[in-house]
N, C-alpha and C positions, 0 to 999 in steps of 0.2 A: 405572609408567611416568611420567616427568616430562613435564608439559605446558608447552611453550614456545609462547606465542601467536604466530600468524603474522600479521604486519602486512599481508602481501599478500592475506590473506583477511578483513581487517578484524575480527580476533578480539579482542573485549573481553568476558570472561566475567562474567556476573552472579553476585555473591557475597553480596549483601545479603538476609538472610532476611526482613526486614521488607518490603522491596520485592517479593520473591517472593510473600509472603502477599497483598499488595495486588493484585498482578497476577492471582492465582488467584481473588480475589473478583470479578473482572470477568465470570466465566462459571460456569454450573453444569456441572460436568464429569462427575459420577457417571453411569455407564451411557451416556455419550455417546462418539462417536468423535472423537478429537483428533489434530491434526497439530501437531508442533512443528518450526519451521524454525530451524536453527542452535542445537542444544542445548548445544553447547560441552562443558563437563565434567559436565553433567547435574544441576546444582543445581536448576533449575526442573523438569527432567524427573522427578526423584525425587518432588517434591511433587505433580506432576500424577498420577503413579502412585498416590500415597497417597490421592487423591480417587476412585480406583476407576473410571477410564474403561472403557467397553466395549472400546475398542481404541485403541492409541496408535501413530501413525506418527511417526518422526523422520527429517528430511532433513539430512544432514551431509556436506559435501564432503571434510572432512579425514579421511583414512584412520586416522590415529593416534587421533583422538577417537572414532571408531567402535569401535576396539578397547577404549579406556578405558570407554566407555559399556557395552559388552557385559560387561566384567569387573565394573563397579560395580553395574549394574542387572540385573534378572531378564530372562527370555526372553519376557516378554509384550509386548515392543516389536517393531514391524516397522521394521527399519532400512533406510534408503535412502541408500546411499553415492554421492551424485551432486551435481552443481551444481543448485541450485534453479531456475535459469533453463532447465534442460533437462527439467524435470518437467512432465507433464500432470496437474495435481492433480485434475482432474475424473474421472480414471480410477482414482484410488486407492480409491474406495469408492462404493457406490450410495447411501450415506447422506450427509447434510450433516455437514461437519466443523467443529469449533471449532478455530481456528488460533491458536497462540501463536508469537511470533517476536521474538527479539532480532536484528534484521536487520543485516547488515554495512553499515556506513555507506557504503562505496564503491559498493554496488549496491542500496541500499534503495529508491530511487525507481524503479529499473529493475524490481525485483520487483513493486512495487505497481502500476505502470503495466501490466506484463505481465498481472497478474491481472485488472485491470479491463477492459482492451481485449479479453481473450480470453473474457470471461464470455459465456455463452450465455443463453437465456431462463431456464433453471433455474440458480440459484446452487449451486455445489458446497460452499459453506460457510454456516454460520448466523451466524458471528461471527469477526472478525479482531481479535486483541489483540496489537498490534505496538508495538515500541520503535523510535524513530527518533532521529537527531540532532535536538536541539531546533529548530535553525534550519530543518530540513526539515519537522518537524511544524508549525511556525508557518506555513510556506508552504502546507501541505496544508489547514489550517483557516482560512486568511485569506479575507477577503471583498473584493469589489470596492471600489476607491478606497483600499485599503491598499497600502503600498509593496511588500510581499512577495507580493501577489496575482499569480497568473500561471497558466500552463498546468497546473501540478501541482494547484492548487486546483480548476480547472474540471473536469479529468478525474477527480480523486479523488471529487468530490461529485456526479458524474453519476448513478451507480447505487447509491451508498452514503451512508448517514448516518454522519457522522464526529463523534466526541466526544473531546475531550482529557480524560484522567483526572488525570494529575499529571506533574510534572517529576522527573527522577532525577539525583542528583548524581554526578559522576565517581567518587567514592569507593565507589560501589556496585558498581564493576566492577574486574576485574583482567585486564590492566593498566588503570590509570585513563586514560580518554580525555581529551583536552584540552578537551572541550566537554560541556555538559549534554545529557541525553537527555530524551525525553518519551514517555509511553505514550498511544497512541490506540486507540480501539475503533471498529471499522467494522461496521455491520449493513446488510443489503440493504434497499433502498427497495422498498416495495410498488408504487410507481408512479413511472415516470421516462419521459422522452421516448425512444421507440424509434428507432434508426437502422438502416438496412440494413447498414451496415458501420461498426464502431466506429473504424476507421482514419480515417473522415471527420472525426471530432472531433479526432483527433490532428493531422490536416493543417490544419484551420481554426485551431486554437490555435497551432500552430507558425508559421503565416504571420502571424497577427495579433501575436503576442508577439515575433516576430523583431526588430522595431524598436519596443519598448514605449514609448519616449519620444516617438514621433512620432504624428501623427494617423492615425486608422484608415482614412482615405479611400483611401490607396494600397493597403493589403492588401485592402480591400473590393473595390476596382476590379479588382485582380488576380484575385480569385476570381469575381466576378460580372460581369466584362466591361463595367464602367462602367454597368451597369443599376441605377439608383437605386431602382427600384420595390420591390426587396426591402428596402432600408433604410427606405423609407416604410412598407411593410407592418409592419415590426417596430418602427417609431418610433425609429430609430437616427439619432443626430446624428453625421455623418461627421467632424465637427471634434473629436470626443472622442478620447481615447487608449485603448489596449487595456485598461488597468486600470480604466477607467470603466464598462465593460460587465460586468454581473453574469453569474453562471453560466448562468442560464436563457436569456439572450440568445445566448450561444455555442451552446447546444444547439439553439435555434431556427435560428440561422444554419447550423449543420451540416445540419439537416433541409431547409432551403431549398436548400442547395447540392446535396444529393442529388436533390431534385425537379428542379433545373435540369438535371441530367445525365441524367435519364430520357428 
């Protein structure tokens, strides 16, 4: 069956064997339970199987690709033919999963944010090994006072440690994307600021970064009803701009906002 990549699904199939090898070096797979998101034509999938995982789940929305994978690979895979955004990953297994994903560019941030905001006290994964468009990856790992620092960095680094492994050239994919990709590895933090509702951080960052070039006084007052005591408590200068506050300050602001609403 001939594979015609679907632009609507953001399909760019990984074909570079050297890149696949480097990706697999990011995690110990043998006798572990593994989830692959967007296996495509199965090039990475086949190499994961060769590492002898205890169990392998694959999530693929494209019906034709599921048929190709079943024909190409053995039956030791648990196939899930659905949209990743519809899946409750924590229900797949009682054990923690190692996750590999060549995420579709058009929904990569939506997937990551969904996973982070839906995390309970117990993580359903031990490691995420994910490919993003380089521009998106740079936003995820950016720090305060950098031009590409924003909501994505604040939320991504809340419960997870994030490490960039390497960049991937367009020629490693078929069809070739117009931009470079980057591989990031995420691991759970042992300690992070707990919030009653993860949506609080989403709200705080959305309001602050909605006007990222303006001073934070207006969004702060919108959230805290002109009460500057919280700013004083956290030692925040309201003449700063959103990109000047570091991740931890946003987590503390979210905590104070929840306390205010109790």
